[in-house]
N, C-alpha and C positions, 0 to 999 in steps of 0.2 A: 285661577288661570289668568284673569285679567290683571293680576299683580305682576305678571311677567311682562317684559317689554315685547313689542311687536317682533323685534328681531329674535329674541329668545324663543318665542312661540313658533316662528317660522323655522328656526334652526332645528327644533325638535319635531316638527310636524311629520316628517317622513318616517319617523320611528314609532309614531303613536299607534298605527295599526298592529305592528309587531308587539308593542308593549301590551296592548289589549289581548292579543292572541296568547301571549306567554302567561299573563295573569289568569285568563279564562281557563287555559289548560291546567294551570296549577290548582285551580279550584275543582275542575272536573276530575283530576287525578287525586285530589285530596292529599297532596303531598305534605301539607303543614301538620296533619295529624300524625305524621311519622317523623317529625323533626323537633319534637319537644326536648329531646336529648341529643347530644352529639352523635352523628353517624356519618360514615364515609359514603361516597357515591357508590362505591363497589358493594358495600353491605346493603345499602338501600335498594339497589338494582336487583341484587340476589333475593332479597326479602320479598320484593313485589313482582319479580319476573320481568323487569324492564331491561332495555339495552344499557349496558354499563357506561360506555363512553358518552352517549347522549344524555344519560342521567346526570353525569358530571357537568356537561355543558349547560344543561337546563338549570341545575342548582347554582352554577356560577352566574347565569343570567339573572336569576332571582336575587342573588347577592348584589349584583350591580345596581339594582333599583331599591335595595334596602329591606327586602322582605326576608332574606336569609342572611346569616352570618357565617363566614368561612374562617376557620382557624386551622392552619396547616392543611390537612386533607379531610378535616371534619366539618360537617355542616350542621346548623341548627337554626330554628326560627329566630328572627329578631323579636324583641320584646312585644312590639305591637302586633306582629303576625301571630305570635303565641296567644295574644288576647283575643284577636278578632277572627282568626282564620282556622282555629282548631275545632273541628266538629264536636258538638256536645257541650262546649263552654257557653256560659250564659250570655256572652257578648259576641257570639258567632255571627259574622256578617256574610259568609260565603254564599248561603242560599239566596239571600236578598240580591246580592250582586249578580249571580248567575241568572236569576229570573229576569231582572231588568235589562241586562245585556242582551239576553235572548229576545226579549220583546222589542226593544228599541232597534236591535239589529235586523229584525225581520220587517220593519216598517218600510214600505216603498217610499222613497224620498229622493227624487231627482231634482236637486236644487237648480241646476241650469234650466231645466224645462219649466219649473215653477216660476223662476224669475223672468224668463223670456216669453212664456206662453200663458202664465197664470195657473190657477188651480186645475188639477188634472182629474179625470174620472176616477172615482174610488173603486178599488177592487170589490167584487161581490163578497159579502160576508158569508162565512160558512153556515150552512143550515144548522139550527140548534140541535136537531135530532142526531146529527152526525158528530157532535162534539163529545169528547171523552171527558165528562165532568169529573170522574174519579181521578184521572191523571192530572187534569187541571187543578183540582183541589190539592193534590199532593205537591204540585209545583208551587202553588200559592202559599201553602203552609211553610215551605222553606223560606219564602220571601217575608213571612210575617213572624217567624220565630226568632229566638236568639236576641241579638242586639236591639231589634225594633221593639220587642216586648220590654226589654230593660229600659230603653229610651223613653217609652211612654210611661212606664211605671215611675221613673225618676221625676217626670213632670207632675204626675198625680200626687206622688208622695210629698212634693214641695208645696202643695196647696194647703192653706190653713183648714180647709173643709175636709181634708183626707179622712180623718177619723170618723166623720159623720156620714160618709158616703156608704149607703147600703143598697140602693137600687140604681142600676146602670142601664143605659140604652146605648147600643153601638150601631150607628147608622152606616149603611153601606159597608158592612163588616167583612166582606170577603169570606174567608174561612172562619173568621171569628177569633183567631188566636190573640189579636191585640187586646180586644176588650176582655177576653177570658183571663188574660194575665192580670188585669185589674180586679176582676171578680175574685180570682184565686188569692189575691193579696190580703183578703180579710174573710174570715169564716162566716161573717154576717151578710155578705154580699150576694145579691141575685142579679142576673143580667138578662136583658132582652136584646136579641140580635136580629137586625133587619137587612136583608139583601135579596137580590134576584137570583143569586146562586142557589141551587137546589138545597132544601133544608137538610138533606142527608149529609152533605159536605160539612155543614156547620155542626150538626149533631155528632159527626165522627170526631171533629176537633174537640168537642166537649167531652166525649168519651175518652180520648187520649189524655186529656188534662184532668180527668176524674171529676168533672163538673156537670155530669148529665142531669143530676137532680137540682141544679141551681140555675139552669138557663131555660129560656123560652125563645123559640125561633119564629119570626114572622117572615114568610117567604113573599116578598113584595117590593114595591117601589116606595122608598121613604118620602118621596116628594108628593105622591098622590094617594098613598094608602094610609090607613089609620096606624099610628105608631104608639098608641096608648098614652097613659099619663102617670104621674106620681114618681118621677125619677129625681134622684139626687145629683146624678151626673149624666150628661149626654156627650158622647164622643162622636166627632165628625172629622175623621182623620183622612185627609186627601180626598174628600168627596164634595166639598163646598162648590167646586167648579161645576157640578151638575145642576146647581141652583142659581147659576149666574143670571138667567133670564128673569128670575123673580126672587132675589135674595131676601127681600123683606118678608115675603110670605113664608119662605122656608124657616127663617129665624123666628118669626112669630109663632109658627107651628111648634117649634122646639121650646120657645119661651112658655107657651101654654102647657106643654107636657112636663115642665119642671115643677118640682115642689118649691115653695117659698124658701129662699136661701140656697136653691140649687145652682149648679154650675154647668155651663156648656163649654167644652173644649173643642176649638176648631183649629186644625193644622192645615195651612194652605200655602199656595205658591208665592203670594205677595210680590207679583211682578210689577215693576214700576209702570206708571201710567203711560210713559213714553216708550215702554218695551225695551229699555236698555240695560236693565239690571234686575235681579242678580244674574250673572252670566249663565249659571247652570240651569236655572229655571227658564231663562230666555231660550237657550239652546234646546232644552227638553221639549218646549212647546212650539218651537219654530215650525215643525212639520204641520201642526194643526193650523197655526195662523196662516201659513202660506197656502193651505188648502181652503181657506175662507172660513175656518171654524173658530169661533170665539171661545177658546179654552184657556184655562189658567186663571186663578183669582188674582185680581189686581191689588196692589198695596192699599190697605185701609178699606177695601171694599166690604169686608166682614164687619169691622169695628164701626164704621159709619152707619151701616144698616142696623147693627145691634142697638146703637143709641137711638135710632129713629123709632124702633119698635118697642122700646121700654126697658132694655137691660140697664140696670142701675150702676154697674161697675164693670168697665171694660179694660182689662189689663192686657198689654201686648208684650210679647217677647219675640225677638228675632234671633234665631239660632241656626248654627250649622248642624243639621241632623244627618243621619246616614243617607237620607233621600235628597239632600241638598240644603241650600239656605232657604229657610221657610219661616213664616210667621206663625206664632202660637197665640191665638186669641182666647183669653179666658174671660168668659161672659157670665156675670152673676145676676141672678134674679132677686 
């Protein structure tokens, strides 16, 4: 975004809400799963029971932004839409996008009030007893499956230690699908999964992946509860921010839990210390900062702490992941 001039950004600003609405609708309608081969708007509307004329307008709108290709009266996915937006494909991103658009969009965030008056009273959180954890788990699985699993697997497979990884610990695992993709990548692997999410949610993920006999679930807080020992790989994907108040203690706990020669993989926000880059992470964490919450890991916060507590080899990669520009810290014991 910041590679566009200020004028270019301003000229497009008024269209961005509609851009988001059109793309979100295309994912909710799962239109891309029906556009792997050429089809007319008329035939697509008849097949799905949609309004014919508005189906045509909709597909033409998607064509204007490069997600669909139109040839005469026929429509089909662009190459990238075919890769990332067709349900069931290994690089499917639709579930992840829908989950995060829904969560960010529901966040109360009145910038004018925050700037002029300062942090605002936070809305009362819903009582845990009233939460539908089964529905939450189903939504989170959509956010963790597909491309996010492939993305993590590509990183793990690039490590020289990949073939010797047998015991895995996934911290703050959510539904567990990310770490389970790593476990499933080798028949010799076992995994331990730690989260405050009810154990039944993680166990259901294991059942869906055929890994029920290869995983253990610890229902607890990875910062304060026992996480075990003897791991070849520890995954900390987008959870290091919860350890910001005491990063050294968190990483030392993980260091002690690793086998000699073990690896810890930390994926985090890597926000510049002056909070000016990368633009996507700055924007993503702006609501928290303006509410007085110190969220988001700063650039080199993980690697500097890792060196202090004894990791011997700290490799850093900065990459554009599906969740934005982030740091990948590979810490070796």
